[in-house]
C-alpha positions in Angstrom: 119.1 36.4 49.4 121.3 33.3 50.6 123.0 30.5 48.3 121.1 28.2 50.4 118.0 29.7 49.5 118.7 30.1 46.0 119.7 26.6 45.7 116.6 25.3 47.3 114.4 27.3 45.1 116.2 26.2 42.0 115.8 22.4 42.7 112.2 23.1 43.4 112.1 24.5 39.9 113.5 21.9 38.3 111.3 19.5 40.2 108.1 21.1 38.9 109.4 21.1 35.6 109.9 17.3 35.6 106.7 16.6 36.7 105.1 19.0 34.2 107.1 16.9 31.4 105.7 13.7 32.7 102.1 15.1 32.4 102.8 16.0 29.3 103.8 12.9 28.0 101.1 10.9 29.8 98.6 10.2 27.2 94.9 10.9 27.7 92.6 8.3 28.5 88.7 7.7 27.8 86.0 5.1 29.0 82.8 4.3 27.6 79.8 3.8 30.0 76.8 2.0 28.4 73.8 1.9 29.9 72.2 -1.4 28.3 68.8 -0.8 29.4 68.4 2.8 27.3 70.4 1.3 24.4 67.8 -1.7 24.0 64.9 0.4 24.7 66.3 3.6 22.4 67.4 1.4 19.7 64.4 -1.1 19.7 62.2 2.1 19.5 64.3 3.6 16.8 64.7 0.9 14.5 61.9 -1.7 15.3 59.2 -0.1 17.2 59.3 -1.6 20.1 61.0 -1.5 23.4 60.3 -5.1 24.0 63.9 -7.2 24.3 61.9 -10.2 22.8 60.7 -8.6 19.9 64.1 -7.8 18.4 67.9 -8.9 18.6 70.7 -6.3 18.9 74.1 -6.8 17.7 76.2 -5.8 21.3 79.5 -6.7 19.6 78.9 -4.4 17.1 77.5 -1.6 18.7 80.6 -1.7 21.2 82.9 -1.5 18.3 81.0 1.2 16.7 81.1 3.5 20.0 85.0 2.5 20.4 85.6 3.7 16.9 83.6 6.9 17.3 85.4 7.6 20.3 88.7 6.9 18.7 87.5 9.8 16.4 86.3 12.2 18.9 89.1 11.4 21.2 92.0 11.5 18.8 94.7 12.0 21.1 93.4 9.8 23.9 93.6 6.1 24.8 90.7 3.7 25.6 90.5 2.0 28.9 87.7 -0.1 28.6 84.0 -0.1 27.9 81.7 -0.6 30.5 78.4 -2.2 29.8 75.6 -1.8 32.7 72.9 -4.6 32.5 70.0 -6.3 35.0 69.6 -10.0 35.5 68.0 -12.0 38.0 70.2 -12.6 41.1 73.1 -10.8 39.2 74.0 -14.2 36.9 75.1 -13.7 33.9 72.6 -14.9 30.9 74.2 -16.1 27.4 74.1 -12.7 25.8 76.0 -11.1 29.2 78.5 -13.9 28.6 79.5 -13.4 25.3 79.4 -9.6 25.8 81.6 -10.0 28.8 84.5 -12.0 26.7 84.8 -9.3 24.0 88.1 -7.3 24.6 88.4 -4.2 26.5 84.7 -5.0 27.7 83.9 -5.4 31.5 80.3 -6.3 31.9 78.7 -4.8 35.3 75.2 -6.1 36.5 72.4 -4.8 38.4 69.4 -6.9 39.8 66.3 -7.6 38.0 63.0 -7.3 40.4 59.8 -9.5 40.1 58.8 -6.6 37.3 61.7 -7.2 34.9 63.0 -3.7 36.2 66.6 -2.7 36.5 68.2 -1.9 40.2 71.1 -0.6 41.1 72.6 0.0 37.5 72.7 3.6 38.3 74.8 3.3 41.5 77.5 1.2 39.6 77.9 3.9 36.8 78.2 6.2 39.9 80.7 4.2 41.7 82.8 3.6 38.5 82.3 7.0 37.3 83.4 8.4 40.7 86.3 5.9 41.3 88.2 6.2 37.9 87.9 10.1 38.1 89.0 10.3 41.4 92.3 8.4 40.6 92.9 9.9 37.7 92.3 6.9 35.7 90.6 8.7 32.8 90.2 12.5 31.5 87.3 11.9 29.7 84.1 9.5 30.0 81.4 8.8 27.2 78.4 8.2 29.2 75.4 6.7 26.6 72.3 6.9 28.9 69.2 8.8 29.8 68.3 8.7 33.4 68.2 11.4 35.6 69.3 9.2 38.1 72.4 9.5 36.5 73.0 13.4 37.0 74.8 12.5 40.4 77.0 10.1 38.8 78.0 13.4 36.2 78.3 15.2 39.1 80.8 13.0 40.9 83.2 12.7 38.0 83.1 16.0 37.2 84.5 16.9 40.8 87.7 15.3 40.1 88.4 16.9 36.7 87.1 14.5 34.5 85.0 15.9 31.7 81.6 14.0 31.1 80.5 13.8 27.3 76.4 12.1 26.9 75.8 9.9 24.4 72.1 9.1 23.2 70.1 7.2 20.5 67.8 9.8 18.4 64.3 9.4 19.7 61.6 8.7 17.6 59.6 11.3 19.0 59.8 13.5 21.7 63.4 13.0 24.1 64.6 9.8 25.8 66.7 11.5 27.5 66.4 13.3 30.8 66.6 16.9 30.5 68.9 17.7 33.8 71.4 15.4 32.6 71.5 17.0 29.3 72.1 20.7 31.3 75.0 18.8 33.5 77.1 17.1 31.0 80.3 18.6 29.1 78.9 17.7 25.9 76.5 15.8 24.1 76.1 13.7 20.9 73.1 11.9 19.0 73.0 8.6 16.6 70.8 8.5 14.8 68.4 6.0 12.8 71.5 5.4 10.0 73.6 4.7 12.5 71.8 2.2 14.7 69.9 0.2 11.9 72.8 -2.5 11.3 72.8 -3.2 14.7 68.8 -4.0 15.0 66.9 -6.8 14.0 63.7 -7.4 14.1 61.8 -11.0 14.8 59.9 -12.4 12.8 58.3 -14.7 15.7 54.8 -13.5 17.2 54.4 -11.1 19.7 55.2 -12.2 23.3 52.6 -13.5 25.2 53.6 -14.8 28.9 52.4 -18.1 29.9 49.8 -17.7 32.6 48.7 -21.4 33.6 49.5 -21.9 37.5 50.0 -18.1 37.6 47.9 -16.2 40.3 45.8 -13.8 38.4 46.6 -9.7 39.3 44.1 -7.8 40.8 42.7 -4.7 39.1 44.7 -2.8 41.6 47.9 -3.8 40.6 47.3 -3.7 36.8 45.7 -0.3 37.6 49.4 0.9 39.1 51.1 -0.9 36.3 49.5 1.1 34.0 50.5 4.3 35.7 54.0 3.3 36.0 53.8 2.7 32.4 52.5 6.5 31.6 55.4 8.0 33.8 58.2 5.9 32.3 56.8 7.0 29.0 56.4 10.8 30.3 59.6 10.7 31.3 61.6 8.7 27.8 59.3 10.3 25.4 58.7 14.1 26.5 55.4 15.2 28.0 54.8 16.9 24.3 54.5 13.5 22.7 51.6 12.6 24.9 49.9 15.5 25.8 47.8 14.9 22.1 46.2 11.9 23.5 44.1 13.5 25.7 41.5 14.7 23.8 40.8 11.4 22.8 40.0 10.3 26.1 39.0 7.3 27.1 40.2 5.7 24.0 43.6 5.4 22.9 45.3 5.1 19.4 45.3 1.4 18.5 49.6 1.2 18.3 49.8 2.7 21.5 47.0 0.6 23.2 49.0 -2.4 21.8 52.5 -1.1 23.1 50.9 -0.3 26.7 49.5 -3.9 26.5 53.1 -5.6 25.5 54.7 -3.3 28.3 52.4 -4.3 30.7 52.1 -7.9 30.3 56.0 -7.9 30.5 56.0 -6.0 33.7 53.5 -8.4 35.3 54.7 -11.6 33.9 50.8 -12.4 32.8 48.9 -12.3 29.7 46.2 -10.0 29.7 44.7 -11.1 26.5 41.1 -12.2 27.1 41.0 -10.6 30.2 38.6 -7.1 29.3 38.4 -6.0 32.9 42.2 -6.1 33.6 43.1 -4.1 30.1 40.2 -1.5 31.4 42.1 -1.4 34.8 45.3 -1.0 32.9 44.2 2.2 30.7 42.4 3.5 33.5 45.6 3.7 35.5 47.4 4.8 32.5 45.1 7.6 32.1 44.8 8.6 35.6 48.7 9.4 35.5 48.4 11.3 32.4 45.7 13.5 33.6 47.0 14.3 36.6 50.4 15.2 35.0 49.0 17.7 32.3 
């Protein structure tokens, strides 16, 4: 072997050793990605017995601090990049609550849209974009994802494709499951926060149950209400699990009082119209709910 080749090899080895030394000195970095819609629904149901945001207050600042503290324990040799808080808002204009969250240190609020039925749109794609981008640029080595939607599977796969590890965090379900199985299968680790963890951050409001104003609003058709009933049934099957709803079937066409009340509250929030005093619309709501359940089981 010539002296020139030996010198080149020696220089190459020196460069590799320097690179390895720099990598060893570079601290690991983690970020926390929070699907606020999931957190409100899961924590509200677990602590306050309802997913309706109007029925309880969530101490988002305290909960975010708790997530950060938990991440410090789990990722002991890693530094926090930031917390990403994903929520929905009309025309993507921050609410007062979202503004206060955005002002917190190390927190970035990212907003999807809310449609006419108060459903979040575009949140999952925002999570995927951020996860994939940060992983691709080696800005994070670990991602703690607080959510449960099956649509997040593609976000997990994208981040893992660039070498990041994705850890799924969830909130204990009062019954059944509130995280999609394909998502549970895809992540690198799982962690669930129980009632004792969530209880300090959720306070049930003492105000009467929410009843939308209906004066001047067009009355929804029976078909519209029936569709909403089926939509809620589909959501419940996905979030609570099939086992938690199959027990309802022997009682057809009647629903337990607590279930019927939850169905009514969720439907009114989606329709932005009170169904109180409209017996025909409430029957249509139950019909749609039962129609979807019976098609599933």
